[in-house]
C-alpha beads as a LAMMPS data file, in Angstrom:
LAMMPS data file: protein, C-alpha beads

136 atoms
135 bonds

1 atom types
1 bond types

-500.0 500.0 xlo xhi
-500.0 500.0 ylo yhi
-500.0 500.0 zlo zhi

Masses

1 110.0

Atoms # bond

1 1 1 3.121 19.908 6.300
2 1 1 5.845 20.443 3.726
3 1 1 5.168 21.572 0.200
4 1 1 6.246 18.205 -1.222
5 1 1 3.685 16.493 1.021
6 1 1 0.911 18.688 -0.373
7 1 1 2.088 18.100 -3.944
8 1 1 2.224 14.324 -3.327
9 1 1 -1.368 14.317 -2.054
10 1 1 -2.559 16.360 -5.016
11 1 1 -0.768 14.087 -7.497
12 1 1 -2.294 11.049 -5.767
13 1 1 -5.798 12.478 -6.312
14 1 1 -5.121 13.427 -9.933
15 1 1 -3.616 10.063 -10.874
16 1 1 -6.344 8.101 -9.059
17 1 1 -9.029 9.892 -11.070
18 1 1 -7.019 9.488 -14.262
19 1 1 -6.607 5.731 -13.766
20 1 1 -10.315 5.437 -13.080
21 1 1 -11.510 7.520 -16.044
22 1 1 -8.741 8.524 -18.436
23 1 1 -6.355 5.657 -19.130
24 1 1 -7.841 3.428 -21.808
25 1 1 -4.910 1.009 -22.174
26 1 1 -6.297 -2.556 -22.341
27 1 1 -3.436 -3.793 -20.151
28 1 1 -4.738 -1.752 -17.216
29 1 1 -7.327 -4.184 -15.871
30 1 1 -8.860 -4.908 -12.499
31 1 1 -9.053 -2.497 -9.604
32 1 1 -5.922 -0.335 -9.664
33 1 1 -5.384 2.105 -6.811
34 1 1 -2.650 4.573 -5.951
35 1 1 -1.229 3.712 -2.535
36 1 1 1.594 6.215 -2.260
37 1 1 3.312 9.025 -4.157
38 1 1 6.898 10.166 -3.588
39 1 1 8.148 13.399 -5.128
40 1 1 11.833 14.371 -5.035
41 1 1 12.719 17.575 -3.177
42 1 1 13.470 19.378 -6.451
43 1 1 10.144 18.058 -7.823
44 1 1 11.755 16.656 -10.960
45 1 1 10.919 13.013 -10.279
46 1 1 7.797 11.293 -9.039
47 1 1 7.301 7.648 -8.039
48 1 1 3.693 6.502 -8.018
49 1 1 3.075 3.269 -6.135
50 1 1 0.009 1.297 -7.219
51 1 1 -1.652 -1.871 -6.016
52 1 1 -4.089 -3.929 -7.999
53 1 1 -6.797 -6.478 -7.370
54 1 1 -8.311 -8.673 -10.035
55 1 1 -5.673 -8.173 -12.696
56 1 1 -4.101 -11.164 -14.410
57 1 1 -0.551 -9.863 -14.683
58 1 1 0.721 -7.084 -12.417
59 1 1 3.764 -6.395 -14.614
60 1 1 1.507 -5.924 -17.619
61 1 1 -0.588 -3.369 -15.717
62 1 1 2.565 -1.469 -14.721
63 1 1 3.700 -1.495 -18.367
64 1 1 0.305 -0.109 -19.397
65 1 1 0.508 2.652 -16.807
66 1 1 4.087 3.517 -17.744
67 1 1 3.063 3.759 -21.403
68 1 1 0.551 6.431 -20.351
69 1 1 3.223 8.480 -18.528
70 1 1 2.913 11.324 -21.037
71 1 1 -0.804 11.739 -20.392
72 1 1 -0.286 11.502 -16.625
73 1 1 2.528 14.043 -16.690
74 1 1 0.437 16.417 -18.827
75 1 1 -2.473 16.241 -16.351
76 1 1 -0.146 16.827 -13.408
77 1 1 1.409 19.808 -15.210
78 1 1 -1.993 21.357 -15.864
79 1 1 -3.368 20.885 -12.351
80 1 1 -0.332 21.251 -10.081
81 1 1 1.491 24.548 -10.300
82 1 1 5.180 23.797 -9.899
83 1 1 8.272 25.097 -11.661
84 1 1 9.047 21.583 -12.925
85 1 1 6.525 18.969 -13.952
86 1 1 7.970 15.769 -12.518
87 1 1 9.002 12.734 -14.554
88 1 1 6.575 9.953 -13.598
89 1 1 7.370 6.322 -12.866
90 1 1 4.806 3.719 -11.796
91 1 1 5.904 1.067 -9.311
92 1 1 3.995 -2.014 -8.150
93 1 1 3.250 -1.864 -4.422
94 1 1 3.050 -5.385 -3.029
95 1 1 2.218 -4.363 0.544
96 1 1 -1.416 -5.521 0.235
97 1 1 -0.372 -8.929 -1.089
98 1 1 2.308 -9.176 1.604
99 1 1 -0.231 -8.294 4.306
100 1 1 -2.609 -10.934 2.989
101 1 1 0.221 -13.492 3.034
102 1 1 1.021 -12.625 6.672
103 1 1 -2.663 -13.043 7.573
104 1 1 -2.665 -16.504 5.980
105 1 1 0.497 -17.522 7.842
106 1 1 -0.889 -16.282 11.149
107 1 1 -4.120 -18.170 10.468
108 1 1 -2.216 -21.460 10.190
109 1 1 -0.486 -21.032 13.557
110 1 1 -1.981 -22.675 16.625
111 1 1 -1.959 -19.746 19.037
112 1 1 -4.063 -19.511 22.196
113 1 1 -6.046 -16.323 22.394
114 1 1 -6.890 -14.566 25.660
115 1 1 -10.589 -15.270 25.229
116 1 1 -10.071 -19.039 24.976
117 1 1 -10.857 -21.082 28.071
118 1 1 -7.861 -22.000 30.225
119 1 1 -7.632 -25.678 31.114
120 1 1 -7.533 -26.838 34.756
121 1 1 -3.876 -27.882 34.430
122 1 1 -2.900 -24.375 33.375
123 1 1 -4.855 -22.884 36.287
124 1 1 -3.159 -25.176 38.803
125 1 1 0.317 -24.311 37.508
126 1 1 -0.528 -20.589 37.670
127 1 1 -1.541 -20.945 41.324
128 1 1 1.760 -22.707 42.135
129 1 1 3.726 -19.869 40.519
130 1 1 1.784 -17.301 42.544
131 1 1 2.458 -19.202 45.801
132 1 1 6.183 -19.395 44.966
133 1 1 6.298 -15.662 44.328
134 1 1 4.592 -14.898 47.665
135 1 1 7.174 -16.955 49.629
136 1 1 10.029 -14.841 48.246

Bonds

1 1 1 2
2 1 2 3
3 1 3 4
4 1 4 5
5 1 5 6
6 1 6 7
7 1 7 8
8 1 8 9
9 1 9 10
10 1 10 11
11 1 11 12
12 1 12 13
13 1 13 14
14 1 14 15
15 1 15 16
16 1 16 17
17 1 17 18
18 1 18 19
19 1 19 20
20 1 20 21
21 1 21 22
22 1 22 23
23 1 23 24
24 1 24 25
25 1 25 26
26 1 26 27
27 1 27 28
28 1 28 29
29 1 29 30
30 1 30 31
31 1 31 32
32 1 32 33
33 1 33 34
34 1 34 35
35 1 35 36
36 1 36 37
37 1 37 38
38 1 38 39
39 1 39 40
40 1 40 41
41 1 41 42
42 1 42 43
43 1 43 44
44 1 44 45
45 1 45 46
46 1 46 47
47 1 47 48
48 1 48 49
49 1 49 50
50 1 50 51
51 1 51 52
52 1 52 53
53 1 53 54
54 1 54 55
55 1 55 56
56 1 56 57
57 1 57 58
58 1 58 59
59 1 59 60
60 1 60 61
61 1 61 62
62 1 62 63
63 1 63 64
64 1 64 65
65 1 65 66
66 1 66 67
67 1 67 68
68 1 68 69
69 1 69 70
70 1 70 71
71 1 71 72
72 1 72 73
73 1 73 74
74 1 74 75
75 1 75 76
76 1 76 77
77 1 77 78
78 1 78 79
79 1 79 80
80 1 80 81
81 1 81 82
82 1 82 83
83 1 83 84
84 1 84 85
85 1 85 86
86 1 86 87
87 1 87 88
88 1 88 89
89 1 89 90
90 1 90 91
91 1 91 92
92 1 92 93
93 1 93 94
94 1 94 95
95 1 95 96
96 1 96 97
97 1 97 98
98 1 98 99
99 1 99 100
100 1 100 101
101 1 101 102
102 1 102 103
103 1 103 104
104 1 104 105
105 1 105 106
106 1 106 107
107 1 107 108
108 1 108 109
109 1 109 110
110 1 110 111
111 1 111 112
112 1 112 113
113 1 113 114
114 1 114 115
115 1 115 116
116 1 116 117
117 1 117 118
118 1 118 119
119 1 119 120
120 1 120 121
121 1 121 122
122 1 122 123
123 1 123 124
124 1 124 125
125 1 125 126
126 1 126 127
127 1 127 128
128 1 128 129
129 1 129 130
130 1 130 131
131 1 131 132
132 1 132 133
133 1 133 134
134 1 134 135
135 1 135 136
């Protein structure tokens, strides 16, 4: 595990706790969770990806989090010992919403599952294919 990986995990923990307890911005509503943290190799820049459930406007939540960058950066600087305290940028992670959309699309498709009963016509055609394969 590289040093940046360890720093990313530590920042993820710090920011998660801070969002839960420390950021009092009224724009940060609903359940906001940190999904991923990326730190540059020189540790000068940090992208924090967040997803949210139950918030009215995702862009407004991101604006609220970005307005608290100073507090977040201060906490990271106090708890993570690095030469540089990274500049923080919050980014909306839409992977949960995208996954939910894919689930909905898949739910509308008419796909036979393995556990569904096979009709007699399908069974008869399968037997014919097997007989043809045996003759070859």
